KOLBATOR-948213 format. One record per residue: residue number from 1; residue in three letters; x, y, z of N, C-alpha, C in turn. Coordinates in pm, 1 decimal. Each point is the difference from the previous one (the first is absolute). Layout:
N
SITE  num  residuo       n.x       n.y       n.z      ca.x      ca.y      ca.z       c.x       c.y       c.z
SITE  NUM      Ala         X         Y         Z         X         Y         Z         X         Y         Z
...
// end
This chain:
73
SITE  num  residuo       n.x       n.y       n.z      ca.x      ca.y      ca.z       c.x       c.y       c.z
SITE    1      Met    -251.4    -595.5    -572.7     -99.3      81.2      62.1     -18.5     123.3     -85.9
SITE    2      Ser    -121.3      44.9     -13.1     -31.2     117.7     -79.3     -73.6     100.6      87.1
SITE    3      Leu      54.5     120.4      10.5     -63.4     107.1      74.4     -42.0     107.4     -99.0
SITE    4      Val    -120.9      49.2      13.9     -52.3      97.2     -94.5     -48.2     123.1      76.4
SITE    5      Asp      49.2     116.2     -38.2     -46.1     125.8      56.3      55.8     112.6     -84.5
SITE    6      Lys     -24.7     122.5      39.0      52.9     114.9     -71.9     149.7      13.1      27.1
SITE    7      Ala      75.0      48.6     -97.3     145.4       9.9      13.4      45.7      72.9     126.0
SITE    8      Pro     -61.9     110.7      45.0      50.1      67.2     119.7      -2.4     -87.2     125.4
SITE    9      Ile     -86.1     -99.2       3.4      -4.5     -89.6     115.2     130.9     -77.7      10.7
SITE   10      Phe      55.0     -41.5    -112.3     119.4     -82.5      -1.3     128.8      79.3     -15.7
SITE   11      Asp      -6.3     113.4     -68.0     124.8      58.1     -47.8      -9.3     151.5     -19.2
SITE   12      Ala     -18.0      75.0     104.9      -7.7     145.0     -12.0     132.1      55.8     -52.0
SITE   13      Gly      -0.5      49.4    -123.1     119.1      63.3     -56.6     104.8     -93.0     -56.2
SITE   14      Gly     -29.6    -128.5     -14.2      98.5     -95.3     -48.9     -20.4     -38.8    -144.8
SITE   15      Pro      33.7    -124.8     -35.9      -1.2     -42.4    -139.9    -136.7     -31.0     -60.1
SITE   16      Leu    -107.5       2.3      77.1    -131.3     -31.3     -56.3     -60.7     126.0     -61.0
SITE   17      Val      14.2      11.9    -129.2     -51.9     114.5     -74.7     -79.8     -53.6    -118.4
SITE   18      Pro     -83.3      83.3     -62.9     -71.3     -48.0    -118.5      96.5     -59.9    -101.6
SITE   19      Gly     -32.2    -116.4     -49.8      85.2     -69.1     -96.3     101.8     -93.1      62.2
SITE   20      Ser       3.6     -10.0     133.0      94.0     -91.4      65.8     -28.4    -143.5     -41.4
SITE   21      Val     103.5     -80.1      -9.4     -15.2    -141.9     -28.9     -48.5     -69.9     126.9
SITE   22      Leu    -106.5     -77.7     -14.7     -56.6     -72.3     113.0       8.5    -149.4     -24.1
SITE   23      Pro      12.3     -83.8      99.6       1.8      37.8     140.8     129.8      71.0      37.5
SITE   24      Ala      -6.7      84.6      99.8     115.8      73.8      49.1      26.8     -39.8     144.4
SITE   25      Glu     126.3      -3.9      36.4      37.1     -31.9     137.6     -22.1     122.5      86.4
SITE   26      Val     -67.9     -17.7     112.4     -18.9     107.1      97.3      30.2     -54.6     138.6
SITE   27      Lys      30.2      89.1      91.0      24.9     -38.7     138.8    -114.0      53.3      84.8
SITE   28      Ile     -57.9     -87.7      81.5    -111.6      35.8      86.6      37.2     -41.7     141.0
SITE   29      Ser     -14.1      92.1      94.1      31.8     -37.6     137.8     -97.6    -106.8      46.7
SITE   30      Cys      46.7     -83.0      91.7     -85.0    -105.9      53.5      40.5     -29.6     142.6
SITE   31      Glu     -89.1     -65.0      70.4      24.7     -44.9     136.2      13.9    -151.9      -3.4
SITE   32      Val     109.6     -50.9      54.0      20.0    -145.1       5.8     -78.5     -53.4     119.0
SITE   33      Leu     -92.0     -93.2     -27.3     -84.9     -55.9     104.4      56.0    -129.0      57.5
SITE   34      Glu      57.3     -84.3     -86.7      59.8    -125.6      47.7      91.4     -58.6    -105.2
SITE   35      Gln      87.4     -88.3      45.2      94.9     -68.4     -87.6     -35.0    -148.4      -1.8
SITE   36      Ala      19.5     -62.1    -116.0     -26.6    -143.2     -12.0     104.4     -63.2     -91.0
SITE   37      Ala      11.8    -131.5       6.3      89.3     -73.6     -89.2     -73.1    -123.9     -48.3
SITE   38      Asp      23.7     -35.3    -128.3     -62.3    -121.4     -51.4      84.9    -121.2      36.9
SITE   39      Arg     -37.9    -116.6     -50.0      68.5    -125.0      36.5     146.1      -5.9     -41.0
SITE   40      Val      37.3      75.1    -102.1     140.5      -2.4     -44.1      78.6     121.7      47.5
SITE   41      Gly     -61.4      82.4      86.7      71.3     111.0      60.8     -12.1     134.3     -70.0
SITE   42      Asn     -80.5       8.7    -106.7     -19.7     130.4     -64.1     -78.8      90.1      94.1
SITE   43      Gln      51.8     119.1      24.1     -64.9      90.0      94.1     -93.9      96.9     -69.8
SITE   44      Ser    -114.4      24.1      63.2     -93.7      99.3     -50.4     -50.4      80.7     118.9
SITE   45      Trp     -61.3     112.2     -32.1     -50.8      89.6     101.9    -145.7      32.5     -32.1
SITE   46      Leu     -81.4       8.5     103.0    -135.6      50.4     -13.9       8.9     149.5      25.2
SITE   47      Val     -36.4      80.8     -98.5      10.7     145.2      12.9    -135.3      66.5     -25.8
SITE   48      Arg     -18.1     116.3      60.6    -116.7      83.9     -26.0      51.0     126.4     -68.1
SITE   49      Leu     -56.9      34.0    -115.0      43.4     116.9     -75.1     -38.1     128.8      72.2
SITE   50      Gly      87.3     100.6     -12.7     -24.0     129.8      61.9     -90.8      87.3     -84.2
SITE   51      Tyr     -37.3     113.0      56.2     -77.8     103.2     -69.8    -133.9     -50.9     -52.4
SITE   52      Asp     -55.7    -104.5      61.9    -128.6     -56.3     -42.3      -0.2     -49.1    -144.6
SITE   53      Val     116.3     -38.6     -53.3      10.2     -54.1    -135.4     -56.6    -141.6       0.1
SITE   54      Glu     -79.8     -33.4    -101.7     -62.5    -131.2     -14.4      20.3     -51.1    -141.1
SITE   55      Asp     -18.9    -132.5     -17.8      -4.5     -52.1    -136.7    -143.4      11.2     -51.1
SITE   56      Gln     -25.0     -47.8    -120.0    -133.3      12.5     -59.8    -108.3     -73.3      78.8
SITE   57      Ser      39.2     -96.8      80.8     -97.0     -75.0      80.9     -20.4      59.9     138.6
SITE   58      Gly      69.5     110.4      28.8     -13.6      64.3     129.9      92.5     -54.3     107.0
SITE   59      Arg      93.8     -86.4     -38.1      92.8     -58.0      98.3     111.3      98.9      32.6
SITE   60      Arg      37.8       5.6     126.9     112.3      82.6      44.1     112.6     -83.6      60.0
SITE   61      Thr     -25.2    -128.8      25.3     104.5     -85.8      55.8      39.7    -105.6    -102.5
SITE   62      Phe     131.9     -29.2      -4.5      54.5     -90.4     -99.7     116.6     -77.7      58.3
SITE   63      Asn      18.1    -123.6     -46.1     121.8     -74.9      27.3      98.0      32.3    -111.3
SITE   64      Val     117.3      47.6      36.6     100.2      36.8     -98.7     132.1     -67.6      32.8
SITE   65      Asp      75.6     -29.8    -103.2     131.3     -58.7      15.8      91.6      99.5      70.7
SITE   66      Lys      78.3     -48.6      92.5      89.3      85.1      78.6      89.8      84.7     -89.2
SITE   67      Arg      40.7     -51.8    -114.4      93.1      70.9     -88.4     -60.8     123.5     -66.4
SITE   68      Thr    -135.0      12.2       3.4     -63.2     116.0     -63.8     -14.2     118.7      93.8
SITE   69      Leu      29.2     -17.9     127.9     -12.6     108.6      96.0     129.7      76.6      13.2
SITE   70      Ile     -10.6     130.4      19.9     116.2      86.8      19.0     -14.2      65.8     135.6
SITE   71      Ser     103.0      -6.8      80.6      -1.9      61.0     132.3      17.9     150.8      -9.8
SITE   72      Arg     -70.5      72.2      83.4      16.0     145.2       4.5     129.0      41.6      66.8
SITE   73      Gly      54.7     -84.8      78.8     107.1      48.0      82.9     130.5     -59.9     -18.4
// end
């Protein structure tokens, strides 16, 4: 997945500075909408990105592998 926006949207005060190597890993809050599993048991989540962040196509919801999510708590 590729998200494109100005650096402050993703990383206020962090590692995204002029000359940074891209792509760079960033953390974006999201809301988990539902959980699903494929035929072999791999779990994924349907999430909606926070802060009105979108990809280049305007999408805000994505199916992501469970292992890529980090719990806040």
